[in-house]
C-alpha positions in Angstrom: 0.1 -7.9 -30.4 -1.7 -5.4 -32.1 -0.9 -1.4 -31.9 -3.1 0.0 -29.0 -5.5 2.6 -30.4 -5.2 4.9 -27.6 -2.2 6.8 -25.7 -1.3 4.6 -22.7 1.1 5.9 -19.9 2.1 4.4 -16.7 3.0 5.5 -13.2 5.4 2.8 -11.7 6.9 3.8 -8.5 8.6 1.6 -5.9 6.9 1.5 -2.4 9.7 3.0 -0.5 9.6 5.7 2.0 7.2 8.8 1.6 6.0 10.2 -1.6 8.4 12.7 -3.1 7.2 15.9 -4.9 9.5 14.9 -7.8 7.8 11.6 -8.2 4.4 13.3 -7.9 5.2 15.7 -10.5 6.0 12.9 -12.8 2.4 11.2 -11.8 1.0 14.5 -12.8 2.4 15.0 -16.1 1.5 11.4 -17.1 -2.0 11.8 -15.8 -2.3 15.1 -17.9 -0.9 13.6 -20.9 -3.5 10.6 -20.7 -6.3 12.9 -19.8 -5.4 15.3 -22.7 -5.4 12.6 -25.2 -8.4 10.7 -24.0 -6.0 7.8 -23.0 -5.3 5.7 -20.2 -3.0 5.9 -16.9 -1.7 2.6 -15.8 -0.7 2.2 -12.1 1.6 -0.5 -11.2 3.9 -1.2 -8.3 7.6 -2.0 -8.6 8.0 -3.9 -5.5 10.8 -6.5 -6.1 13.0 -5.2 -3.5 11.8 -6.9 -0.3 14.5 -5.2 1.8 13.3 -1.5 1.0 9.5 -2.0 0.0 6.9 -1.9 2.5 3.1 -1.8 2.7 3.1 1.5 4.7 4.8 3.1 1.6 2.4 1.8 -0.9 -0.6 2.8 1.6 1.2 6.6 1.5 1.1 6.4 -2.2 -2.6 5.6 -2.6 -3.2 8.1 0.2 -1.2 10.8 -1.9 -2.9 10.2 -5.3 -6.3 10.2 -3.6 -5.8 13.4 -1.6 -4.5 15.1 -4.9 -7.4 13.7 -7.0 -5.1 11.9 -9.5 -7.0 9.0 -10.5 -6.0 5.9 -12.8 -7.8 3.8 -15.2 -5.8 0.4 -14.6 -3.7 -1.1 -12.1 -3.4 -1.8 -8.4 -6.7 -1.3 -6.4 -8.7 -1.2 -9.9 -7.5 -4.3 -11.8 -7.7 -4.5 -15.7 -6.7 -6.8 -18.5 -2.9 -6.7 -18.1 -2.6 -7.7 -14.4 -1.3 -8.6 -11.9 -0.1 -4.9 -11.5 2.7 -5.6 -8.7 5.9 -6.9 -9.8 6.3 -9.3 -7.0 3.5 -11.1 -8.4 4.5 -11.3 -11.9 7.4 -13.7 -11.6 6.0 -16.1 -14.2 5.7 -13.4 -16.7 9.4 -12.4 -16.4 10.5 -16.2 -16.6 8.5 -16.6 -19.9 10.2 -13.5 -21.3 13.7 -14.7 -20.2 13.2 -18.1 -21.8 12.2 -16.5 -25.1 14.9 -14.2 -25.2 17.5 -17.0 -24.4 15.7 -19.4 -26.9 15.7 -16.4 -29.5 19.4 -15.7 -29.0 19.0 -12.3 -27.7 20.3 -13.1 -24.4 23.5 -15.1 -23.4 25.1 -16.4 -20.3 28.1 -14.4 -18.7 30.6 -15.8 -16.3 32.9 -13.0 -16.3 33.6 -11.3 -12.7 34.4 -7.8 -12.1 38.2 -8.7 -11.4 38.5 -10.4 -14.6 36.8 -7.7 -16.5 39.1 -5.1 -15.0 42.3 -7.2 -15.8 41.4 -7.5 -19.3 41.1 -3.7 -19.6 44.4 -3.2 -17.9 46.1 -5.8 -20.5 44.7 -3.8 -23.5 45.7 -0.7 -22.1 42.3 0.5 -21.2 40.5 2.1 -18.2 40.0 -0.6 -15.8 36.7 1.0 -14.9 35.1 1.0 -18.3 32.7 -1.8 -17.2 31.8 -5.2 -18.9 33.6 -5.8 -22.4 31.1 -8.0 -23.8 34.1 -10.8 -23.7 31.3 -13.7 -23.0 29.2 -13.0 -26.3 30.5 -16.0 -28.0 31.6 -18.5 -25.4 31.3 -22.1 -26.7 29.4 -24.9 -24.9 32.6 -26.4 -23.7 33.6 -23.1 -22.3 30.4 -22.7 -20.5 30.6 -26.3 -19.2 34.2 -25.7 -17.8 32.9 -22.4 -16.1 30.2 -24.3 -14.4 32.7 -27.3 -13.5 34.7 -24.3 -11.5 31.7 -23.6 -9.6 30.8 -20.3 -11.3 27.4 -19.1 -11.6 26.5 -17.0 -14.8 24.4 -14.0 -15.4 22.1 -13.4 -18.2 22.9 -10.4 -20.6 21.2 -8.9 -23.5 23.2 -8.6 -26.7 23.3 -4.8 -27.7 23.1 -4.1 -31.2 26.0 -3.1 -33.4 24.4 0.1 -34.5 23.8 3.3 -33.2 20.5 3.8 -31.3 18.7 7.0 -32.3 15.2 8.2 -30.9 13.3 11.3 -30.6 12.5 12.4 -27.2 9.5 14.7 -26.9 11.4 17.1 -24.4 14.9 16.9 -25.7 14.5 16.2 -29.5 16.6 13.7 -31.3 19.3 11.8 -29.2 21.8 9.3 -30.5 24.0 6.8 -28.5 26.6 5.3 -30.5 27.0 1.7 -31.2 29.5 0.2 -28.5 28.9 2.8 -26.1 26.4 0.9 -24.0 27.9 -2.6 -23.2 25.6 -5.7 -23.0 23.9 -5.4 -19.6 22.6 -8.0 -17.1 18.8 -8.8 -17.1 18.8 -11.7 -14.7 20.8 -13.5 -12.1 21.9 -17.1 -12.9 19.0 -18.6 -11.0 16.7 -16.6 -13.4 15.8 -14.0 -10.8 14.9 -10.9 -12.9 16.5 -7.6 -12.1 14.8 -4.2 -12.9 16.3 -3.6 -16.5 14.3 -6.7 -17.5 11.1 -6.4 -15.6 10.4 -2.6 -16.4 10.4 -2.9 -20.2 8.7 -6.4 -20.1 5.7 -4.8 -18.1 5.5 -1.9 -20.6 5.5 -4.1 -23.3 2.8 -6.4 -22.3 0.6 -3.5 -20.8 0.8 -1.8 -24.2 2.3 1.5 -22.8 2.9 3.9 -25.7 4.5 6.9 -24.2 7.0 6.8 -21.1 7.3 10.3 -19.1 10.0 9.9 -16.6 13.0 11.8 -15.1 15.9 13.0 -16.9 18.1 10.9 -14.5 16.9 7.7 -16.3 17.8 9.2 -19.8 21.2 7.0 -19.7 19.1 3.7 -19.5 17.0 4.6 -22.5 19.3 2.7 -25.0 19.3 -0.4 -23.1 15.4 -0.2 -23.0 15.1 0.4 -26.7 17.4 -2.5 -27.4 15.6 -4.8 -25.0 12.2 -3.9 -26.4 13.3 -4.3 -30.1 14.7 -7.8 -28.8 11.4 -8.6 -27.0 9.2 -7.8 -30.2 11.6 -10.1 -32.1 10.5 -12.9 -29.8 6.9 -11.9 -29.8 6.5 -9.9 -26.9 5.1 -6.1 -27.4 5.5 -3.9 -30.3 9.0 -2.7 -30.1 10.1 0.9 -28.6 7.7 3.5 -27.8 7.9 7.3 -27.2 9.9 8.8 -24.5 9.9 12.3 -22.8 12.4 12.8 -20.1 11.2 15.4 -17.7 13.7 18.0 -16.2 15.0 17.3 -12.6 13.4 18.9 -9.7 16.2 20.7 -7.8 16.2 22.2 -4.4 18.8 24.6 -2.8 22.2 25.3 -4.9 20.6 23.4 -7.8 21.0 20.1 -6.2 18.7 17.2 -7.1 15.9 17.2 -4.7 16.5 13.8 -2.9 14.1 12.1 -0.5 16.3 13.0 2.5 15.3 16.7 1.9 12.5 17.7 4.0 11.2 19.9 1.2 10.7 16.7 -0.9 8.1 15.2 1.5 4.6 15.7 -0.1 2.8 15.3 3.2 4.9 18.1 4.7 2.7 20.4 2.3 -0.6 18.7 3.3 0.2 19.0 6.8 0.9 22.5 6.5 -2.2 23.2 4.8 -1.4 23.2 1.0 -4.7 22.4 -1.0 -4.5 19.9 -3.8 -5.5 22.4 -6.5 -2.5 24.7 -5.2 0.0 22.3 -4.9 -0.7 20.5 -8.4 -0.8 23.8 -10.1 2.7 24.5 -8.7 4.2 21.1 -9.5 2.9 21.7 -13.0 5.2 24.8 -13.2 8.2 22.6 -12.7 9.0 22.3 -16.2 5.9 23.3 -18.0 3.7 26.6 -18.3 0.1 27.2 -19.4 1.3 30.6 -20.8 4.1 33.0 -20.5 2.0 35.6 -18.5 0.2 33.2 -16.4 1.0 31.1 -13.3 -2.5 30.3 -11.9 -4.7 27.8 -13.4 -7.2 24.8 -12.8 -6.4 21.0 -13.3 -8.9 21.1 -15.9 -7.3 24.0 -17.7 -3.9 22.0 -17.5 -5.5 19.1 -19.0 -6.9 21.1 -21.9 -3.5 22.8 -22.5 -1.0 20.2 -21.7 1.7 19.3 -24.5 4.6 17.4 -23.1 6.6 18.7 -26.1 6.4 22.1 -24.4 8.2 20.9 -21.4 11.3 22.7 -20.7 14.6 20.4 -20.6 16.1 22.8 -18.1 16.3 21.8 -14.4 13.3 23.1 -12.4 14.1 24.6 -9.0 11.5 24.2 -6.2 10.7 27.6 -4.9 9.0 27.4 -1.9 7.7 31.0 -1.8 6.3 30.8 -5.2 4.5 27.4 -4.2 3.1 29.3 -1.3 1.9 32.3 -3.5 0.3 29.9 -6.1 -1.4 28.1 -3.1 -2.6 31.6 -1.6 -4.1 32.1 -5.1 -6.1 28.8 -5.0 -7.2 29.7 -1.5 -8.8 32.9 -2.7 -10.4 31.3 -5.3 -12.6 28.9 -3.1 -16.0 29.6 -2.3 -16.2 30.8 1.4 -18.1 27.8 2.7 -15.6 25.5 1.1 -12.6 27.5 2.4 -14.3 27.1 5.9 -14.8 23.5 5.6 -11.1 22.8 4.7 -10.0 24.8 7.7 -11.6 22.4 10.1 -8.8 19.8 10.2 -6.4 22.4 10.8 -8.2 23.9 13.6 -8.4 20.4 15.2 -4.7 20.4 14.9 -4.8 23.4 17.2 -6.7 21.7 19.6 -10.3 23.0 18.5 -12.0 19.9 17.5 -15.6 21.3 17.2 -15.7 25.1 16.5 -19.0 27.1 16.3 -19.9 26.6 12.7 -21.8 29.9 12.6 -18.7 31.7 14.0 -16.5 29.9 11.8 -18.6 30.8 8.5 -18.5 34.6 9.5 -14.9 34.5 10.4 -13.1 32.4 7.5 -13.7 35.0 4.9 -11.9 37.5 7.0 -8.6 35.3 6.7 -9.0 33.9 3.4 -7.2 36.8 1.7 -4.4 36.7 4.2 -3.7 33.1 4.3 -0.9 31.2 2.3 -1.8 27.8 3.6 -4.7 26.5 5.7 -2.8 26.1 8.7 -2.3 29.9 8.7 -6.1 30.5 8.7 -6.6 28.2 11.4 -3.7 29.9 13.7 -5.4 33.2 12.8 -8.9 31.9 14.0 -8.2 29.7 16.7 -8.5 32.7 19.2 -12.3 32.9 18.5 -13.0 29.4 19.7 -10.8 29.3 23.0 -12.5 29.6 26.4 -10.9 32.3 28.5 -9.3 29.8 30.8 -7.3 28.2 27.9 -6.5 31.4 26.0 -3.0 32.9 26.2 -1.3 35.3 23.9 1.7 34.2 22.1 4.8 34.8 24.5 6.6 36.7 21.7 3.8 38.7 20.7 3.0 39.6 24.2 6.5 40.5 25.2 6.5 43.0 22.5 3.0 44.4 22.8 1.8 43.9 26.6 4.5 45.6 28.3 4.1 48.1 31.2 3.2 50.8 28.7 0.2 49.0 27.2 -2.0 49.1 30.5 -3.1 52.8 30.0 -4.2 51.8 26.2 -6.0 48.6 27.2 -7.6 50.5 30.3 -8.8 53.3 27.9 -10.1 50.6 25.4 -12.0 48.8 28.2 -13.5 52.2 29.5 -14.7 53.2 25.9 -16.2 49.9 25.2 -17.9 48.8 28.2 -21.1 50.7 27.8 -20.9 50.7 24.2 -24.5 50.7 23.0 -24.1 48.6 19.8 -21.6 45.9 19.6 -20.8 46.1 15.9 -17.6 46.2 14.2 -18.5 49.8 13.0 -19.2 50.8 16.6 -16.0 49.2 18.0 -14.0 51.0 15.4 -15.3 54.4 16.3 -15.0 53.8 20.1 -11.3 52.6 19.9 -10.2 55.5 17.6 -12.0 58.1 19.9 -10.6 56.5 23.0 -6.9 55.6 21.7 -6.2 57.8 18.6 -7.9 60.9 19.8 -8.3 60.5 23.5 -4.6 59.3 24.0 -3.2 60.9 20.9 -1.5 57.6 19.7 -0.7 56.7 16.4 -2.9 54.0 15.2 -0.3 51.3 15.2 0.7 52.0 18.8 -3.0 52.5 19.7 -4.3 49.0 18.1 -1.4 46.4 18.5 -1.7 46.0 22.3 -5.4 45.6 21.6 -5.0 43.2 18.9 -2.4 41.0 21.0 -4.8 41.1 24.1 -7.8 40.0 21.8 -6.2 37.5 19.5 -3.0 36.5 21.0 -1.1 37.3 18.0 0.1 40.2 16.0 -1.4 38.9 12.8 -5.2 38.3 13.2 -8.4 38.8 11.2 -9.5 42.5 11.1 -9.6 43.7 14.7 -13.1 45.2 14.9 -14.7 42.3 13.1 -12.7 39.7 15.4 -14.2 41.7 18.5 -17.7 41.7 17.0 -17.3 37.9 16.5 -15.7 37.4 19.9 -18.4 39.1 21.6 -18.9 41.8 24.2 -18.2 39.9 27.4 -15.2 37.8 26.1 -13.6 40.8 24.5 -13.9 42.9 27.8 -12.4 39.8 29.5 -9.5 39.6 27.4 -8.6 43.3 27.5 -9.0 43.2 31.2 -6.5 40.3 31.3 -4.3 42.1 29.2 -4.3 45.1 31.6 -3.5 42.7 34.5 -0.6 41.3 32.6 0.7 44.6 31.6 0.4 45.8 35.1 2.3 43.0 36.2 5.3 44.1 34.1 5.5 47.5 35.7 
């Protein structure tokens, strides 16, 4: 097989559960590496565990990549010259590779059970938990026949080399595993059923992968992969080992590895809250990499232009929700106003507003764009504009704190000042309220306007008050202030 002329990387998840932010960070770095070098990203599915894999999880992976805009060049849903791209459809490929390895003397049958291995370690004064001791490497035909006669079923193990395995990791530098440190390991069951340690490297070899960017939790398996890739090359499969880059773990609270069980790890949690792809990908890129020491906000295009995997840190990367929200807020502010308004629509629908007045939305969205960290923030702040008076009710907590009995005089003064206002504009509304409440009632602005804000918007955090009232209109604004008066009076 000839050496590929281009960089080729792969994203090869198992379809189990919902997509994890650590998994997507790995996909992003592979994607950026391929795009930076003008190479190819192969997307294949490792679905040989029928008890855990599901079509629902597979569809979730596709959904996640589509939402984020991470495209691939070859693989599932697209095809290519190295298919099929599901491990469950590649049984003949693995059977052929195993046959070649056996015929080439790279793999042998092993009959030792766990109890026998432990007993041999004890007899030699070694730790019984050391694992397989390579005892079956040189069994004779007679010994193998005798084991079979006892009804034993073998497994197939790769002969690890008797020399050190050294490779240069693009993130961690030169790494050496000493000879004998890694025992011969199982590639397949006795019936030929292939295991992950066989299928993954075989796929990489046949799909001409040149670089593997993956989590550091897989570093310990690298010498096994290198040994197998060398063996495969000797029997005519692939070109031998490729280049590795082991990415830092993504951790959560207490610097624990962020697991699938952590709610914080679920990618769709962030989409549901209203992260935009640009913001979330920007933050995920910062989990181990930076575009510059003094810069955190950048576009995907800028990331591709600057990405160098050798500049990825080897230190664990802690997922900081507050920073993720801040990065997302920065990307919301960068959106064109009409784009921002359009992206808010699904989140308004989640608030029960399926068809908002688009003219009002276009005018109101810029009022909250600077104030929103996620799109659901914007939807909650804007929802009051689109609720009819029958369905509008202030938040209980906001009402309890701001629409008590002492709010009635404030709201009555606001109604009196606004009822005959000649011009219903933000400037005129502001002047009237300041005259009625700050000057007339001698209230501090916070005391004066908090009851008005809650009566109008139902919340303590809203778009600018005067602009909100202009958009809401005179009739609806006065109706809500009147309802606020009645609620306040009922508290007295």
